[in-house]
N, C-alpha and C positions, 0 to 999 in steps of 0.2 A: 356750454357747458367745454370745464376745461382740457385739452391732451392731457397723458400723462403717459409719459415715457419709463420702460427704466432701464435708459440710460442715465434722466435725470430723475430719479424719483423726486419725491418735497419731502417724505414724511422717515423720519428712519426704522419704522419699519421694512418700508421701501427696500433705503439700503445695507440694509440687516440683508435682506428675502438676495435683495442685489447678489451682493454680496456672496449667499450659501449655494443658486445663482452657479453662480461665477467658479466658487472651487470646488462644485459638483462635478462640476466640465468639466476643471481642467481634471479631476481625475480622475469619472469614465476614462475623456482621450488616452490614461495615461493608461489604463487597463485593460483599453484596447491595442497601444501599439506594446503591451509588452512582450517581450519576446519566450516561447511556446518553454516548459521547464523541462528542463534536462530530464532525460530518462530513466528512469527508474535503477536498480542493478535487477541479472538477470538468473536465472542462475539455469549454466553448464551442461551440468549432465550430473545423476546424481546416480549414489550406489551403494542397493542395487540396484543394479538396472529398473529404472518405470515397463511393468509387466513381465519384469520377469522372475527363471521355477527357478527355487535353488535351494540345495539338496540339504545348509541344514543354517539354521539362521546366524546370522553375525554375532561378530557380538560387538557392532557398531552398524548402523546408516551415515549416511555420510548429503551434501551438500556440496558438488563446488560454483561456486557465481564469479561474476566476468570481472566483479571487487570484494574486495577481503571489507563484510560484516561486522558488524554490532555483535556482539559474544551481548552487553548486556541486552535485556527485551524478546531477543530470539527464545524461541520456543519449533520442541519436535516432540510430535508421542509419534507413535505406534504399537498401532490398534488392530490386532484379530479379528476375527469375527463377531468376535461374541461383544468386543468395548475393549477391552483388556487392555489398558495401555503397557504395555515390555520395554518404557523410554525407563531411563535408570537418569538421575542423576543431574546437571545441567548442560547447555548445550556444548561444548566446546572451539574457538575459533583456536584455525591456528591458517592465517595468508588466506588462501581465500575461498577453504574446506571450512562449512559449520560441519562437526562429528556429532551424534548421540547415544551413544552409551547403552546394550542394552539390555537387562533383566535373564540370567540362567531358566533353560527349564520354557525355556518356548516355546509349545507345542508347533505340529505340522498342520499348515491350511494358509486362507489368506492374510496377507497382514499393507493395511493402509496407513503410506506416514503423511499425518499431515503439519507441514510448516510454518511457522512467520518470522523470518528473519527483518532485524533492520539495515535497508539498503545503509550505503556508501554513507549517503544522504539525504544519512536522518530517515525517511520515511520508513515504514512496514509493505513486508514483499508479503503473502504466502498462495501456500500452493498447496498438493497432496500430487503422489504420485504410490502404486500401489509394487508388491512382487508377493509372493506362493514361498511359502516353501514346502520339501515336498515332501524331509527325512523327521530326523526327530531335535533334538533341542538344539538349544545355540553351541555354535561353534563350540570346543576346547578352545585353548587359548593358546595352543602348536597354530591353528588355520591363520590363513592369514586374511583380512577381508578382501582384497585380488581376487588370489582365492577362491574366497568363496562364493564373491556376486560379479558377475558386469557393470559395465556403465553401461548409463547410458547415454542416448544423445538430446535436447532437449526440446524434440518438440511433442514427445504423448505426453510432455509434462501439464501438468494444470496451472496455469500460477499468473494471481491478479496482484496488479499494486495497489493495498487500500488507497496506498498515501492519495492514490492516483486521481481522485473524484473529483469532482469538472465543478474545482471553490474557480476562477477562477470564472465563470459559468455565474455560477451563483451570487459573487462578488457584486458584476454589472449587474444582473437583475435587483438586486439590490442597489442601486445608483441609482439608475433607471426610474423605478421606484419611488424615493428617494426627490430625484427631480420633478417626476409628476408630481406629487405631494406639496413639496414648492414650491410648484409655480401651480397652481389650483388655489394651492390658496394668499396668493402672492394679486391673482386675479382674481382673486373672494375678493379680496382686500382694500382691491386701489377697487374694484368694483361701487362698493360699497361710500368710500367717499368721493366720488362723481354724483 
């Protein structure tokens, strides 16, 4: 029985399979040695603060990040208990602050702010926070946002980086499956030739 080795395949299929295995092995090695992805931007504070009780609805809500987010693709919703969205217009970004204007006439009650911003690295991040309005509708234009709502620290906020899905694990698993399939095909082909 002739001995065949992967180092010196005797036919073109064997050379192709060997080349495929070597290529996949190099790709697999590169993926395993790739440095960890840099951290996405994070929210440092919100206005109103998460869990704050304020006398009247502010004219806008805002989130302050550690880097400047992109305005394109960003969205902020401010919903009351019945699900009505009181956000008005597009998200405005100035330096590290993303803001959303609110419609006038919002009633007293609890509000949930659901936000999705595009991080400075291009990946989307999202989260939510809530606050309660104890008085009447939206503050008059003479009221300032700073006097209407305290600023929060980032601990009570819920935030996730949806771009942080473990793609590296998926890619490595996919490459491993391809290597195993290629190896199986090579071994099967070589056994048929013997």
